N, C-alpha and C positions, 0 to 999 in steps of 0.2 A: 296633342290639345288642339292643332290647328284645326285640321281636320272635323271635327265634332264642332266648334266655333264655325267653318264654314261648308258646315251640314246645310241644307236646301240653299241654301245661295249658285248664282248664275250666270257666264259671262260675268266675273265677279273682276277681271283687268280690264275689261269693256266699263265698269262703271265707276271703275277708281281713275280711264282716262277720259272722263266726261265729268267727275265732280270735279279736277280739278282743274280743265275746260268753264264749268260751269263757276267758281271761287274764283276764275281771273278774270269773271263775266264784274262791272261795276256795279254794285245791287246799293239799296238803305246798309244793310251792315257796312259798304266800305264804306260811305257819306261818312256816317254814325262818327267813325273810325280814323280817317283822317278831319275830321272836324273835331276830335279829341285833339287828337295828338299835334295838329298845328294851334290850336287857341291855348291850351295847356302843358304841354310836355312830351317828350318821345314818351315814358310809363305813361302818362295818362290817355296813350295811347293802347298802349301793352293793353291795359287791365281794361281798356273798351275792348279786344279784340277775347282778352278772356272770359267778360262779362258774355260777347255776343255768345262765346262757345259750349258756356253753361246755362245762357239759354237755348243753342238749339239739341244740349243734351234734353235740356226738358221734354221739347217739342218733341226730340225719337223715341223718348219714355212712354210719352201721351200716345202717338202714336201706333207704335210698337202695342200697346193693350186697345186699340179702336177708337179713341176716346176724341179725336182729332177727325177722325168720321163723325157723329157725332156733331162736331162744329164745323165740320164741313156744311152736313145737310141740313143744321138747323140757323132757319135765315134770324130768326133772330136773336142765339148767341154771340152769330158771327158776326154783328154787328156790333154787339155790345163790345168784342174785345176789341173789333175793329178802331169803334170809336173812342174807346176809352186809348187804347196807343196813340191813334192821330192825338187828343188830346195831349197826353209828355208830350209826346216829341214835340210840340207845339210849345209844350211849356220852354222846355229846354231850346227852345232855337227863340224864343222868346229871352231868355234869358239874356242866353251870349248877344246879343241882338242889345243889346240895353247895359251890357257890361262894359265901364270904362278905363277897366282894370288894365292897364295894359300889361301888356305881351312882356313878359320878360326870363328867357333860359335861362337865366344864371339861375333864378329860385325853381327852377323847374329844375332843374337839377338835382338842387340841395335837398329837391320830395317836399316842396313847400308852394306848391303854386296852384295845390292841387286837388283835394278832397279824394282819394282813392277809394271811400268802402264808397261812396256816393256816384261815383263815375261806377261803378262796378257797377252797384245797384242798380244806375238808371240805362246802361248795354243788356244786364238785362229781363226791365220791363220791356227796351223796347224792344227791343228780338220777343220773346214770345205774346205781346199782346199784340204780332205782327200780323195775321192769322193768313198771309199768302205766304210765310214760313209751314205753315203746322198745313198746306194745301200743297205745298210741293214736294214735303215729304209723305204724304199716303198716293201724291201720282207719281214719285219719280220710281222710290223704292222699291213699290210692288213688282215695277220689271224688270226683277232681278231677283227676284224669289221664286222657288219653283210652285207653281202653281199645284204639285198633287203632297205641299210639306205639312204635315199635321200639325205644325209647334212652329210660325210663324214668329212669334216674339226674338227670336235669339239670330235668326239672320238680318230682324229687320234691327235688329242693336248695334248688330255686327256692320251692317254695310251704313246706318245713320252715325255711327263712332268715324267710320273710315273716311265718311261725305265731313265732317266734324272735325277732324284731326289735320285732314288736308286745307279746310278753307281757314281754322286756324295760326295752322304754318304760314300763310298767305299770308291773312287778317296784319301777326307779326311783324309780316315784311315790311309793309303798307305804311305800319306806326313808326320804325328804326326810317322807312325814307322819306314822310312825309316832319320828319323832325331835326334833317338833316338839312330842310329846306328853310324852314324855323331859326335852325340857327345860321344858317345864310343871312337871311331880313336882321338880328338882334344888332338892337337901336336907332333903326326904321318904328318910329312914335308912327306915323302917318299909315306902312304900311299893316306895324305891328293892327292901329285899328280898323283899317280894311279887311285883315283875317279878321276880326271879331265878327265883321257885320257881318261880312260875303259868309261863315261855318252858319252866324244863326239866321240869315235869311236859306239858307241849303234848310237845314235842320226842320223850318218853317213851310219848305215845299215838299221833304221829306214828312211833310203831319196832314200834306190835303192830299199830296201823292196814297198814302194810307188810306184818308179816307173813303178815296176818289175806288177804292178796291169798290169787286163785287165779292161769290161765291163762285163764278164760275171759273 
């Protein structure tokens, strides 16, 4: 069974190492997860990580069946997705920036501080509406698929899921790490307020960055 799954894939060990290193590099997903985890608690960070992973699965499936190629080649479609994602991220950042609720780890631990369904949805939408992710998948994954392979869907899905698995593990580690910082800041109202402001400004910066992304 394993041999069947690996059919059409070349240099898998190199791909695995590259995936781990790429996932360790700070990016948009890292910012989103850290913002949610530090702003709303450990579980919010975990849910964000799972949402990001789910969004990446959607990108993998689209890339595997060629839809991402259409997005990359269509300037209009690329811009629609890009600006929709940018506006959504800017909205989330604005809400955090203007949020007057104090950071409270006790509420986070009791699962009362956050709407996890909304956080999960936000994470998926943020990831899916980031065209750079789609471009990454169609540029990186094909390098590890045999050119002579008649069926590229299964190798594409295998590589994509491998990348997502390593990325999700790292994102979960980030969620736990940021929450540890949060617990140490418990009870400091000024710092709690600053965290909300910093997270909000960071997400706004992320939204601007996505808006300025091109399809090259």
